[in-house]
N, C-alpha and C positions, 0 to 999 in steps of 0.2 A: 836105490835110488839119492840122485842129487842132493846136496847140500839145501841148492836152492830150491828144490822143487819144496825138501822140505819146510823150507821158509814159508813158500809162498802159500803151502798148506794150510800152515798154521796162523797166517794172517788171516787167509778163509775163514777158517773155525772159529776164529775171534769174532770175525765182522757177523757171521752169522748168529753166534751167539746171543752177542751183543745188543744186537737188532738197533733201531733207528737213530737212538739216545747214545749211541757208544762214544760220538765224536764231541757230541755237544751238552751245557749241559739244559736239566730239565727232566723231566718225566722219563720213568723209564717203560720202554713198551717195545713186545718182541717183533717177530718181522710179522709182514702181513703175511696171512695165510697163502699159498702156496695154489690152493683151489681158485682165487680170482684169475691164475694166467687161463684156465680152460675156457671163459667166454673173453669175447671182446671187450676192450672196456669202451670202445667207439661204437661198437653196438648199444653195451646199456644205457651210455650217457645221451647217445641219441633218442632211445627210448624216453629217455626220461625228460628229454628236451620236448619231445611231444605232448609227452601227456602233462605236464609244466605247461603248455604252450595252452592248449584246451582248456586244462584248470582255471587259469587267469583271465581267457577269455569269456569261460561260463559266469566267473565272478563280476567282473565288467558288465557283463549283460544285468545281474539282479542286483547291480547298484555295491555288490560287495567287496570290490578292487580299489583300496583308499590310492586316492591322486598321490601324485607326487612331490606335493608341496603339503600334503599332511603332516601336521606335527609329528604324528607317531611314524610316518614313514620316514620322514629326515630324521627320526632320532635311531630308527631301528638301520639303517643305509650311512647314516655316521658312525655306530658299531660298527660295523660290516668294514667298513673303509680301516677302523682302527686297527682289527683281529687280521685282514688279508693279507697283508705283509709277512705275517707269519706263518702262513700254510704252507710257504713251499719245504719246510725244512721236513713236513710230512708226504709232500707229495709235488715233486718238481712239475709233474703235470699242470697242476692247479695255475701257474701262471698263464696257461693259453687259453683255460675254461673261460665259455660265456656267463662268467657271474649272472646271476639277476634275484634279486633283494625285493620284495614286495610284502605288503600286509594287508592281511583278509579281514574283514568287519565279520566277527563272526565270537558268539559267547563262548565256541570251544575252547578249553586251554588247552593249545595244542601248537605244534612251531613242526618244523621240517627242513630238511637239504636234500633234495634228490640228487643221485649222480652229476657230477661234471658242473655243480654249484648252484642250482636251482634252490632258493632259499623262500619259505614262504611263514609268516610269523602271524598269528591270530591273534585280534586284538583282546580274545578271550581270556590268553594268560598273559598279557600283560597289563590289563585293568582290573581282572580278580584276582591276580596276586599281588597288584599293586608295584610291581619290577621295580627294584633301585637298576640304575646304567650297570652297575659292577653284578647284580643277578641275571640281566637281560645277557649281558656278555657271556654267561656260563653257561647259557642256554643254545645262544646261538654258535657258540664256539662248539658245543657238544653236539649237534646236529651237523655242524663242517666238518668232525672230527668223524661223523660215519662216512660221508664222502670222501674226504679225504684219503682214509685206509681202506674204500670200496669195500665196505661190507656188504651193499648189494649186490654188487659183481659179486662178492665170494657167495653169497647165498643162490645168487642167479646160478651160478654153475655146480654148490652142491644139489642145486635141484633139479638139475640138468644130468650130474652124474649119478646120480640116484634114483634116475628114472621116474621121479614123482610127475609124472606126467607130461605134455609134451608144450608147454606154455610157458617159454623160456625168452627173459626179456620184454620183447614189446608187449609177449601176451600174459606177463606174468603179473596177477592180480591179488593185493592184500586186501580189501577191506575198502572204509571210505577214509576219506581226508577233512570233512567237514560239512555240514548237513547244508550249506549253499552250494554244493558241488554236485549233490546227487548221485543217482545208480552209476551215474559216468566216471566217479571218482576213484572207483579205484586203483590204484596203482601203487607205483614203486615207495610214492611218498607215506604209506601205510605200512610199509615194511615191518615185520618183527624181526627184532634182532637179539641175538642169543646173551646170553649174561656176560660173555668175555667180551663179546662186540660191543656190549654198554658201558663196561667197564674201560676198554680201550679208548673211547669216546669220550668218556669224562674225562681221562687224564689227558686225552688232547686239547679238549673244550679247558680246563685247569690251567694249561701252559700258554696256548693262546690268548687267552685272558690274562693274565699276567705279563707278557710278553708286550702285550697292548696298552699295560698300565689302568688293568681293571683288577680289584680287589679280588685274588681266588678264594679267598675266604667267604664270600657270598655264596658258594655251592652249599655253605654248611646251612644258610637262610633260607637259599632256594628250597633245598629239599626241606626245610621243614615247613614252608609253605606251603610244598605241595602235598608233606602230609595231612595239614589242617586241611588240604582242599580235597583231600581222598575221606571225607566223609560222607556215607550215603554214597548217592553213586561214584565212582572215579570218574577223574577226568580223562577226556581222551586221550591226553599226551601220556595216562599209565597204560593204556592198553598196547602200547610199544615201548612203554618205559619206565617198567618194574621199579619201585621206589622201596627202600628197606634201610635198615640202621645200617648195612652194609656199606651202603654207598656213602654216606657220610663217614663212613671209619674209613673209606678208602681215601676220601678227599682229605681228610685230617692227616693220615698217614703220608700222604704224597705234598704236603704243604710245603714240607722244609725243603723240596726241591726246585719250589717255584716262587717260593714267597722272595728270596734276592732277584729274580727278574722282575715281580712288582716293584720290588722298591727302585731297582735300576730306571724302569722304565718311568716311574713317577718321579723320579729325582731327573731324569732327564727334559722330561715336562714341564719340571719347574711348578 
């Protein structure tokens, strides 16, 4: 084996082991699952776009889609604009996605980001948890993390490969997104992710928020609020976002990797 080939193989091995964070500061996340490659990103994102369009149309008809001039919509979209420039590190295709950000009037404590950047935040999660901008940025960053790391695409591929039914992509339905949507709301928006997926999304959201100048320590207060809200009937967000002390521990463990990014962004903002 030539010396050059040995060097190249060594470099490849280092890159594959280090993951996305090898060349940059920030959180340490392993590689994306290879399972995702078995399903077309375009098909998953196309299905999500259709489902999102149907959902927002139904919400509009039921007067549950907040107007672009509503203060809550402006707030959510401003936070998104701060987070968006930092998404490319995690998925370079994100710059070409047709991102959409909407707020739905609903008491449900819920939010999601579908494949291809289709975001919905329910008024219930903002109002019932009395979210600060930092906490809202953590929620949005987490949901964007699922889309950026293509967890839905990975999930669809795993379902397809293990032959659990034949309804993959456009027909793969996973529960309800909110009471105003009704039975037709079953979609990729309510997909249940694995514990590892949730941890990856937590870490991506942590870094997105920090780089955008939002205090990543808000992840701790957010989950404390979520835990208090879980007394009695669990919020809708818990059906796809299991909460535990482990999540707060994960955030605390990774704060040293993102606090310098936050301090830098805060200084640049003046």
